[in-house]
N, C-alpha and C positions, 0 to 999 in steps of 0.2 A: 458748531460744526468743526471748527479748528481745534477745539478742546479735545474732541475724540480723535482727530487726525494725528495728534502727537504720539498716539500708541503705534501707529502704522507707518508714518511718513518716512522715518529714517530708513526702514527696511525697503520701502518702495523706491526711494531715491537710489539706494545702493544697487538695486536690481536694474533700474533704468540705466544707470551709469555703466554697469557691467556690459550692457548691450550696446553702448554708444548711441543710445536714443536721445532725442531732445529731452532735457530735464523737465520741461513743462508737463510732460506726460505724467509725472508724479502727482500733479495737482488734479488730474482728471477725475479721481473719485469724489472730489468736491463737487464737480458738476453732475456726476452720475448719481451719487447716493448721499451727498453731504457727509461722507466718511462714516456712514452708518452701515455696518455689515449686516444688519437686520432689515435694511430697506427692501421694499417689495413693490412692484409696479402692477398696473392693470394688465400688462402683457406677461405677467408672472416672472419678470426679471428680478433677480435676487443678488444680494451681496454688494460689496464695495464697488465692483465693476459692472454690476447689473447684467449678468448673463441670463438670457432666457433659457428654458430647459434644453431646447434642441441645440443651441450654440454651445451650451455647457457640456453636453454629451459629446459634441464634436471635438471638444478640446479636453476630453478625458476628465471632466469634473463629475465625479459620481454623485448620484442623487438617490439615496436609499433610505430605508426606515430609520437607520441609526444616525445618519449625518448627511448634510447637503454641502458638497465641496464648493459650490458656488459662493458660499459664505465663508469658506476657509481662506484666511488672509493670504497665506503662502501659496496655496494651489491656485487660487483665483488670480492672484497677481501674475504668476508665471504664465497662466493661460491667456490673460488679457494682453500681456506684453508680446507673447507669441502672435496673437491675433493681430495686434496693431502693426507689428513688423511685416506680417503677411500682407496686410492692407496697403502698407507703404510701398512694398515691392510691386503690388498690383497696380497702384496708381502713380507711383513716382512723385508723390506730392503729399506732404503731411496734412494740409488742409483737407484734401479729398480723403485721405486715410481716416481722419477723425470723423468726417461726414459719413463715411461708410460704416464706422463703428456705431454711430448713432442711428443712421437710416437703413443700414444694410448695404453690402457691396452691390447687390443686384439693383437696388433702388438708385444708387449713385450711377451705376453703369447705364441704366435706362435714361437718366437725366443727361448724361454725357452724349449718348447716341442721339437724343432729341436735338440737342444743340448742334451736334455735328451735321445732322441732316438739314438744319436750317442755316448752316454756315456761321454759327455763333460761337463765341469763345466757350471753352469748357473748364474754366477755372472755377473755384469754389463760389466766388461772388456772382458768377454769371449763370449758374445752374438753377433751375426751378426745383426746389426741394421744400419739404414741410417747414413751417415756421420754426419749429423746435430745432430742426437741423441747421437752419440758417443762423440761428442764434447760438449754436453749440460752440463754434470756434471763438466768437467774440466773448462768450462767458469765460472760456479758458484764458483768453488774453486779459480779460478784466482781472482775474485772480492773479495772474502774473504781475499786472500793473500795481495792484494793491500790495503784494508781497515785496516787490522790488523797490517801491517808493511809498511806504505806509504813511509817512507824515503828510503826504499830499492829500490823503483821504481821511485824516483824523484817526488813524489806527495805530495803536502801540502793540508791539510784538514782544511776547515773552520768550525767553530762550528755552530750547530743548537741548539736553545733553548730547554732545557729539559722540554717541556710542550706541550700539544696538540695545533696543529696549527688551527684546525677547529672544528666546532660544527654542528651537524645536527638538524634542526628544522622541526617540522611537518608543512605541508602546505595544506590547505583545499580549498582555493579559487584560481582561475586563476589570474596570475599577470604577467605583462611584465618583461622580463629579464632586460631591461634598467631601469625600475622603481625600481626593487630590488637593482640594483647597486647604483642608486641614493640615495635610502633610507638608504642603508648600508654605504654610503659615501666611495665607492670604485670604481675602474674601471670595466667596463664590461668584459675586458679581464681577470682580476683576478677572477671575479665571475665565468666565464665559466671554468677557470682552475680547480675550485673546484666542478663544476657541468657539467662535460663534456658529460654526457649522453643526454643532451638536444638536440632536433632536431628542435625546433621551437623558434620564438622570444617571445613566451608565455610559462610560466611554468604552466602546467595544474595540479591543485591540485589532482583531482581524478586519474590521470595517473602517476604523479611524486611522490607525497606524502611527499617527504622531500626536504628541501632546505639546502644546505651546505654553511656556512659562516665562514670566519676567526673568531676565538674566540674573537678577540678584536673589531669586527664589530657588534656583536650581539646586544649589548645594544643600539647602534645608530640606527640599523634597527628597533628594537621594538619601540623605542621612536618616530622615524620619521613616522613609519607606523601608530601608534596610532593617530598622529596629522594630517595625510594625509586625506583629505576629497574629493578627486577626484576619478574618476573611476580607478580601478587597472589595467585594460587592455585596450589597444587601438586597439585590434584585435578581430574579432569575427569569429566563425566557420560558414562555409557555405557548404551546400551540393548541388552540381551542378545538374541542372534540364535539361530537354530536351530543346534544343535550345540555351543553354548557350555556350559561348565561352570565352576563357581566355582573348582575347584582349578586348572584350566588357566589361567583368567584371572589368578589369584593368582600362579602361576608366571611367566606372561608379563610381569607388571608388577612382579615382584620383591618381593611383599608376602606375609607369612604368611597362610595361609587364615583362621586364627582372627581375625587383625587385620582382614582384609577383611570378614569377617562382622560384627565389632563396628562398623566404620565405616558399615556399611549396615543395622545393626539386624536382622541376619538370625539367627533362632533355628531350632530344630528344627521349629517350627510354621510357619515362613515358606515360602510357595509361591514357588519361583523357576523361571523358564523364559523362553522367548522373549517379548520385550516388557517384561520386568522392568527397572527402572531401577537403576543402580548408580553409585557413585562409585569411580573407579580412580585410582591415583597417576599423575601425569604422568611419563613416562619421563625420567630424568635429575634428577628432583626428590628432595628429602629426605623426602617424605611416607611412603614405605615404612619408613624407618628411625626416624622421630621417634615418640615416644609419642603416642597419640591424646588430644586434649583430652577431659575427662570430661563430654561433653554427651550421652552415650548411655546413661546409667544407667537400669536398670529403675526405674520410679517406685517410691518408697518405699512399702512395704506398710502397711496400717492398723496403728497402734500402734507404728510404727518411725520416725515423723518427729519424734522428741524432740530430736535433736541430732546433732552431727558430732564424731567422735573421729578424731584422727590418731595412728596407731600405727606405731612403728618396728620392723620385723621383727628378731627376735633369732635367734641360732643355735639350731637345733632346732625353731623354729616351723613349723607346718604349716597349710595352709588349713583342714583339718578341725578342728584344735585351736583355731584362732582363731575359727572359726564357732561352736564350742561355748562358747568363752569370752565372745564378744560377743553370743551368742544371735541369730545371723543365719545364713543359708544360705551354703554355699561358692559357689554360683552368684552370689549377691548380691555377695560379695567380689570375684569375678572381674569382674562387670559394672561395679561402681563404680570399679575400678582398672585394668581392661583388662590383666589379668595371667594368666599360665599357671603359671609356677613362681616360688616365693618366693626372694628373695635377701636375705642378711643386710644390714641397713641400709636396706632399701627402706621408703619411707613409704606407708602405706595409709590411705585415707579409709574410715571405717566409720560408717555411719548407724545410729542406733537408741538404745535405752535402755540397752543393756548397757555397763557401764563397764569390764568386763574385770578388775575387782578386787573386793575385799571391800567391803561396804557400810559407809560411815562414818556416824557420828552426824550428824543433820541440824543444820546451822548456819544462822544468818540468811543469807538469800540475797542475793548481790550481783548486781544486775541492771543491764544497760546500758539505761538509759531516759533520763529527762530531769528536771531540777529546775526549779522555778519561779523562775529568776533571769533578769534582763533579757537576758543575753548568750548564753543557750542556748535551744535549741528546747524546747518544752513549756510555756513561759510561756502561750501561747495555748491549747494543749491542756489543760494543767492547770486553767487558769481556766475554760475551757468545761465541763470535766468537773465541777468543783466548783460552778459556777453552775447552768447548765442550766434555769433557769426558762422561758426562751424556746425553747431547742433541745434540752434534755436528754430522754432516753428515760425515765429513772428519776426523774421528778419527782412521781410519785404520781397523775398525771391519767389514765394509760392502764391502770391496774389498781387492784385494791383498795388503799387507802392503806397504804403501808408494806410490802406483801407482797413486792414485788421486792427492796426493801432488805434485809428479813430473810433471804430466800433467798440474796441476793447476799453478805451478811455471812458466812453459813455456808459458802458456796462459797469465799469469799475466804480464810477461815481454812484450808480444805482445800488451796487452791492454794498458799498461802504456806508450808505445811508441806513441800511437795515441792521438793527441791533442783533447781535449774534452772528453777523457775517454769513447770513443765509442767502 
């Protein structure tokens, strides 16, 4: 979990501090999504901050055929912090603001009215709320406890450079995802990790508007783009007409039908007919032959956003066997890797808790985070978390004295016992 957080944590902390918000808020995506921007819940919440579709739209997070801004790291962080500030202004209490983020402001308001009618206290600990919401604040406290005192929980923290990891660039023209990675001299997987909102193998300038690149890849991208004299995209939009069929269009454009469906997120439940929009390979391009970038994965189901395994296919492996071994479905394996038949030596990306082996004894967890040294990030975050008299959520003023700390300490011990800091 924290391995993936190092891509985004510096940026989120910077945004939180700009607003004068409690620094613990930067850890909230650990509770919400395990810092997995592809996380997806039963209620259709998506992204690091787990916006459901309606709340996302309310906060101007567009969700269209090309991209879903709920998974956009920059846009969703801005929207989440706006929402949390509004909830704090509504409740005047960070514990209740966090509860409202998880349970909904209307749900918390109803719980407050019930207690008021009975003459009961209306603080976080006194309200009758779902079990998940009652554990929401203690989980955040637990994470703070672990990060500010890792030795107490058998956790070692690796440093993160105290500098921005990525930069957002404006993008006006359509360009292939694979070409961007090539021009930036980086892997497609690393590119998608910073641009998880993408739904298609093409970044559409009018619909996406920004491209996020590692700070140390920007100069290479600009230099190579300026020298590149070929078409920027090998895909073209097409609107289906009367008489069109997917199999005939696939044959005409030299692409496998299964691959065409993957490129356009077409499943057995998708209604396709005249007027439907598709992406088709440009004739003479390499789009039909090249593997699709993994931007079309089915969002990870609840309970399966614990981590990412890379598995090398061995002789005798089958999709069914691997699905049982890693406790995922064969459909998920196909969608995550855009495969039909396995080949020996093929590398598969597998999301979830399944390790594919026997369980090993729990060892002290080594986590990619930060240490409080001047030259690495976390000096400011660690200090703010440990100080907190002015900005901290867990300073005892918003709840019964010590209650959140006690609950958080219990939860922290539980968190630290789990390999992978899940």
